[in-house]
Backbone as CSV, one residue per row, in Angstrom:
resi,resn,N_x,N_y,N_z,CA_x,CA_y,CA_z,C_x,C_y,C_z
1,MET,94.077,38.353,82.979,94.985,39.712,82.926,95.368,40.335,81.213
2,ALA,95.500,39.428,80.309,95.117,39.754,78.929,94.129,40.988,78.908
3,ARG,93.022,40.440,79.334,91.641,41.324,78.882,92.077,42.585,79.930
4,ASN,92.361,42.501,80.790,92.416,43.641,82.021,93.931,44.869,81.272
5,LEU,94.408,44.374,80.769,95.671,44.974,79.857,94.880,46.049,78.538
6,GLU,94.171,45.171,77.587,93.871,45.493,76.818,92.503,46.268,77.493
7,ALA,91.691,46.146,78.171,90.609,46.768,78.273,91.151,48.333,78.379
8,THR,92.070,48.413,80.148,93.063,49.594,79.854,93.305,50.242,78.800
9,LEU,94.591,49.573,78.130,94.627,50.534,76.962,93.833,50.937,76.112
10,ASN,92.714,50.176,75.941,91.491,50.706,74.957,91.152,52.098,75.696
11,SER,90.663,52.019,76.978,90.394,53.372,77.281,91.205,54.574,77.448
12,TYR,92.854,54.062,76.908,93.672,55.559,76.854,93.562,55.669,75.005
13,ARG,92.874,54.806,74.658,92.374,55.285,72.860,92.314,56.708,72.188
14,PRO,91.497,57.293,73.220,91.324,58.500,71.970,92.278,59.157,72.793
15,MET,93.139,59.438,73.675,93.786,60.331,74.334,95.298,59.962,73.332
16,ALA,95.587,58.633,73.053,96.798,57.859,72.393,96.752,58.736,70.934
17,LEU,95.488,58.710,70.393,94.760,59.292,68.876,95.022,60.610,68.906
18,ALA,94.681,61.274,70.297,95.409,62.925,69.784,96.713,63.402,70.403
19,VAL,97.693,62.193,70.614,99.016,62.975,71.118,99.800,62.297,69.742
20,PHE,99.211,61.061,69.236,99.694,61.137,68.002,99.476,62.003,67.068
21,ARG,98.502,62.599,66.659,97.839,63.500,65.452,98.705,64.888,66.186
22,VAL,98.425,64.860,67.463,99.080,66.638,67.371,100.832,66.266,67.388
23,ILE,101.444,65.435,67.817,102.794,65.433,67.196,103.233,65.338,65.750
24,PHE,102.513,64.307,65.004,102.595,64.721,63.359,102.300,65.568,63.026
25,GLY,101.341,66.272,63.692,100.844,67.498,62.955,102.182,68.676,63.233
26,LEU,102.631,69.092,64.646,103.410,69.677,64.584,104.945,69.665,63.861
27,LEU,104.953,68.264,63.651,106.411,68.013,63.032,106.347,68.188,61.742
28,PHE,105.078,68.071,61.083,104.826,68.371,59.735,104.908,69.658,59.424
29,LEU,104.496,70.604,60.787,104.485,72.229,60.972,105.651,72.585,60.521
30,CYS,106.859,72.365,61.135,107.812,72.455,61.688,108.463,72.208,59.921
31,GLN,107.998,71.274,59.017,109.082,71.372,57.704,108.463,72.254,56.793
32,GLY,107.398,72.599,57.350,106.944,73.995,56.311,107.584,75.114,56.549
33,LEU,107.931,75.526,58.455,108.236,76.209,58.875,109.585,76.682,58.332
34,SER,110.327,75.099,57.970,111.568,75.580,58.150,112.003,76.026,56.326
35,LYS,111.223,75.646,55.338,111.349,75.542,54.308,111.018,77.150,53.799
36,LEU,109.971,77.677,54.654,109.447,79.386,54.601,110.044,80.112,54.797
37,ILE,110.392,79.549,56.164,111.032,81.436,57.200,112.436,80.578,57.683
38,GLY,113.010,79.377,57.423,114.014,79.014,57.980,113.979,78.547,59.623
39,TRP,112.582,78.089,59.882,113.047,78.081,61.358,112.284,77.120,61.585
40,PRO,112.315,75.955,62.399,113.684,75.919,63.568,114.896,75.738,62.688
41,ALA,114.574,75.014,61.391,116.197,74.331,60.510,115.920,75.288,59.366
42,PRO,117.258,75.790,59.332,117.874,76.754,58.308,117.501,75.980,56.675
43,HIS,116.544,75.402,56.338,115.996,74.937,55.311,115.405,75.581,54.179
44,THR,115.612,77.077,53.864,114.529,77.726,53.151,114.846,77.786,51.780
45,VAL,113.729,77.437,51.290,113.726,77.458,49.619,112.928,78.798,49.298
46,PRO,113.895,79.216,48.073,113.055,80.412,47.621,112.025,80.647,46.937
47,ALA,111.782,82.195,47.342,109.869,81.920,46.752,109.403,81.251,45.677
48,GLY,108.466,81.056,45.674,107.894,80.806,44.081,109.174,79.377,43.316
49,GLU,109.649,78.804,44.213,110.648,77.821,43.881,109.692,76.266,43.204
50,TRP,109.650,75.866,42.415,108.792,74.602,42.025,109.417,73.751,42.336
51,PRO,108.820,72.692,43.135,107.942,72.458,43.641,108.003,72.753,45.768
52,SER,109.222,72.784,46.043,109.716,72.646,47.124,108.880,74.231,47.842
53,TYR,108.813,75.521,47.737,108.006,76.364,48.137,106.813,76.296,48.552
54,TYR,105.938,75.290,47.269,104.270,75.366,47.418,103.932,74.060,48.508
55,ALA,105.064,73.448,48.722,104.951,71.957,49.313,105.385,72.577,50.784
56,GLY,105.693,73.408,50.882,105.853,74.132,52.610,105.028,74.728,52.644
57,TRP,104.373,75.284,52.003,102.625,76.053,52.004,101.751,74.984,52.575
58,ILE,101.619,73.796,51.867,100.789,72.913,51.673,101.148,72.138,53.866
59,GLU,102.475,72.023,53.925,103.085,71.462,54.721,102.452,72.374,56.143
60,LEU,102.546,73.661,55.901,101.981,74.596,57.097,100.639,74.567,57.411
61,VAL,100.273,74.720,56.733,98.379,75.017,56.852,98.573,73.725,57.239
62,THR,98.409,72.622,56.233,97.987,70.857,56.741,98.717,70.355,58.154
63,GLY,99.706,71.073,58.414,99.998,71.056,60.069,99.562,71.449,60.857
64,VAL,99.089,72.800,60.797,98.154,73.689,61.738,97.084,72.720,61.750
65,LEU,96.363,72.946,60.918,94.740,72.209,60.604,95.164,71.029,61.444
66,VAL,95.889,69.614,61.472,96.274,68.330,62.039,96.136,68.702,63.203
67,THR,97.320,69.678,63.746,97.387,69.901,65.123,96.513,70.414,65.871
68,ALA,95.511,71.265,65.224,94.367,71.648,66.232,93.182,70.724,66.004
69,GLY,93.406,69.247,64.812,92.120,69.079,64.814,91.148,69.798,64.032
70,LEU,91.092,70.729,63.511,90.239,71.074,62.502,90.629,70.680,61.136
71,PHE,89.510,70.137,60.455,89.285,69.334,59.211,90.346,68.395,58.904
72,THR,90.284,67.711,60.159,91.655,66.840,60.201,91.356,66.147,59.159
73,ARG,90.932,64.844,58.618,90.418,64.411,57.580,91.220,64.852,56.182
74,VAL,90.594,65.547,56.219,90.655,66.625,54.882,91.999,67.098,54.715
75,ALA,92.705,67.575,55.617,93.937,68.077,55.763,95.163,66.788,55.526
76,ALA,94.545,65.924,56.576,95.531,64.613,56.388,95.534,63.990,55.007
77,PHE,94.310,63.980,54.227,94.102,63.755,52.958,95.021,64.096,52.216
78,ILE,95.291,65.605,52.481,96.200,66.224,51.287,97.283,66.369,51.858
79,ALA,97.760,66.182,52.881,99.551,66.215,53.176,99.700,64.791,52.779
80,CYS,98.863,63.989,52.970,99.474,62.355,52.731,99.788,62.130,51.316
81,GLY,98.327,62.611,50.533,99.342,62.807,48.860,100.257,63.770,49.001
82,GLU,100.443,64.596,49.100,101.738,65.737,49.259,103.370,64.261,49.516
83,MET,102.724,64.076,50.613,104.018,62.829,50.894,104.409,62.147,49.596
84,ALA,102.988,61.426,49.255,103.300,60.366,48.369,103.866,60.768,47.092
85,VAL,103.233,62.251,46.502,104.161,62.713,45.703,105.640,63.390,45.780
86,ALA,106.126,63.347,46.749,107.255,63.306,47.344,108.036,62.456,47.048
87,TYR,107.633,61.325,47.688,108.496,60.472,47.311,108.500,59.933,46.169
88,PHE,107.629,59.862,45.060,107.662,59.614,43.862,108.618,59.842,43.220
89,THR,108.405,61.653,43.086,109.161,62.630,42.157,110.435,62.869,43.238
90,VAL,110.741,62.648,43.949,112.161,62.683,44.683,112.866,61.613,45.162
91,HIS,112.513,61.008,45.756,112.874,59.880,46.560,113.138,58.679,45.659
92,LEU,112.717,57.911,44.544,112.249,57.174,43.951,113.174,56.961,42.745
93,PRO,113.488,58.114,42.335,114.465,57.845,41.591,115.861,57.708,41.926
94,HIS,115.889,57.989,43.111,117.398,57.522,43.348,117.210,56.288,43.955
95,GLY,116.329,55.054,44.112,116.438,54.066,44.122,115.317,53.698,44.788
96,PHE,114.861,52.059,44.984,113.489,51.829,45.438,112.820,51.681,47.037
97,PHE,114.483,51.120,47.574,113.911,51.403,49.589,114.122,52.730,50.112
98,PRO,113.374,53.190,50.889,113.145,54.526,51.655,114.560,54.578,52.309
99,ILE,114.904,53.391,52.321,116.314,53.542,53.165,117.997,54.242,52.546
100,SER,117.089,53.800,51.037,118.748,53.482,50.455,118.322,55.024,49.761
101,ASN,117.223,55.800,49.455,117.182,56.836,49.255,116.760,57.776,49.849
102,HIS,116.680,58.083,51.228,116.307,58.727,52.317,115.152,59.138,52.408
103,GLY,114.107,58.146,51.774,112.414,58.986,51.727,111.812,58.376,52.834
104,GLU,112.678,57.727,54.115,111.843,57.621,55.384,111.227,58.302,55.890
105,ALA,111.399,59.316,56.167,110.336,60.566,56.296,108.928,60.877,55.657
106,ALA,109.503,61.316,54.124,108.131,60.753,53.287,107.195,60.052,53.411
107,VAL,107.722,58.479,53.974,106.901,57.626,53.580,106.332,57.237,54.965
108,MET,106.820,58.108,56.226,106.380,57.685,57.493,105.371,58.938,57.404
109,TYR,105.587,59.904,57.226,104.380,60.701,56.823,102.803,60.611,56.383
110,CYS,103.505,60.016,54.833,102.517,59.473,54.267,101.871,58.498,54.714
111,PHE,102.127,57.667,55.545,101.323,56.505,56.102,100.519,57.182,57.392
112,ALA,101.020,57.833,58.536,101.102,58.372,59.385,99.343,59.207,58.969
113,PHE,99.715,60.201,58.035,98.868,61.139,57.259,97.066,60.068,56.828
114,PHE,97.691,58.821,56.385,96.681,57.933,55.780,95.942,57.630,56.845
115,LEU,96.355,57.484,58.139,95.954,56.864,59.204,94.793,57.561,59.758
116,LEU,95.349,58.647,59.824,94.629,59.830,60.129,93.269,60.592,59.584
117,VAL,93.491,59.533,57.793,92.533,60.122,57.306,91.037,59.264,57.482
118,PHE,91.665,58.223,57.846,90.401,57.096,58.107,89.841,56.861,59.913
119,THR,90.937,57.328,60.390,90.607,57.372,62.002,90.015,58.322,62.304
120,GLY,90.398,59.869,61.843,90.216,61.254,61.980,90.589,61.224,62.859
121,GLY,90.616,62.757,64.022,91.334,63.296,64.553,91.241,62.894,65.959
122,GLY,90.059,62.167,66.288,90.021,62.051,67.540,88.867,62.368,68.796
123,ALA,88.498,62.291,69.796,87.677,63.361,70.861,88.483,64.309,71.038
124,TYR,89.655,64.811,70.954,89.876,65.949,71.450,90.440,66.667,70.200
125,THR,89.366,67.075,69.436,89.737,68.237,68.374,88.664,69.569,67.934
126,LEU,88.892,70.047,67.067,88.165,70.971,67.185,87.358,70.796,66.305
127,ASP,87.203,69.657,65.511,86.172,69.309,64.497,85.118,69.117,65.420
128,VAL,85.044,68.051,66.845,84.489,67.510,67.603,83.591,68.677,68.551
129,ARG,84.323,69.492,68.771,83.523,71.071,69.019,82.625,71.605,68.037
130,VAL,83.301,71.658,67.022,82.430,72.349,65.631,81.367,71.634,65.509
131,ALA,81.164,70.178,65.628,80.651,69.598,65.150,79.144,69.763,66.390
132,HIS,79.836,69.381,67.530,78.194,69.690,68.209,78.045,70.802,68.700
133,GLY,78.793,71.910,68.024,78.245,73.438,68.493,78.221,74.276,70.009
134,GLN,79.333,73.353,70.501,80.082,73.845,71.428,80.283,75.512,71.448
135,TRP,80.576,75.878,70.502,81.074,77.331,70.691,80.066,78.158,70.646
136,ARG,79.091,77.638,69.531,77.769,78.572,69.797,76.730,78.196,70.298
137,GLY,76.518,77.132,71.228,75.845,76.285,72.081,75.502,77.069,73.047
138,ALA,75.778,78.409,73.776,75.468,78.979,74.801,74.718,79.978,74.472
139,SER,74.718,80.972,73.081,74.424,81.592,72.690,72.751,81.416,72.095
140,ARG,73.064,79.940,71.382,71.796,79.760,71.091,70.955,79.438,71.913
141,THR,70.905,79.224,73.240,70.313,78.872,74.260,69.586,80.370,74.816
142,ARG,70.731,81.256,75.035,70.494,82.394,74.986,69.213,83.023,74.291
143,LEU,69.219,83.097,72.322,68.463,83.091,72.119,66.996,82.802,71.891
144,ARG,67.099,81.390,72.070,66.153,80.526,72.228,64.991,81.056,73.048
145,GLY,65.896,80.829,74.536,65.096,81.567,75.589,64.611,83.121,75.554
146,ASN,65.481,83.765,74.948,64.742,85.365,74.605,63.219,85.252,73.577
147,ARG,62.944,84.211,72.388,62.404,83.840,71.821,60.835,83.704,72.196
148,ARG,61.452,82.688,72.779,60.341,82.140,74.315,59.502,83.445,74.480
149,LEU,60.483,83.914,75.272,60.112,84.860,76.412,58.984,86.167,75.338
150,ARG,59.712,86.549,74.068,58.781,87.099,73.486,57.884,86.946,72.596
151,ARG,57.050,85.613,72.599,56.166,85.001,71.863,55.660,84.730,72.994
152,ARG,55.378,84.748,73.850,54.480,84.438,74.860,53.715,85.647,75.700
């Protein structure tokens, strides 16, 4: 029975990884949007304010990339680094434990993106489509077919 459960759960691994990636990407995107434009939460920071304004742009761009699954590992690496810097510069001076220094979100984001650096975005990403040439595949086939006709 345990093997059946494990086999069943393993068959859903690609979908679970995609859901994990999309949810964390959207949450991170919302962090950036709230800093930059005050939506969905009114936490805007003044333009050019160091480091919050620039962190908002990093969160916006990497959130979009992770959600879409495009350059997932690179975007996750940058987002992971940003959250590590945020924890050590903003939260750690107020105490070591995340529960006491309000750094839980920074730690969770950091390790969620750390996981995505090593697992990648999964099977349901734009990275997979680009790697397999599925966007340009049909036009390449048509071009190759036309070339063959011209050569004959």
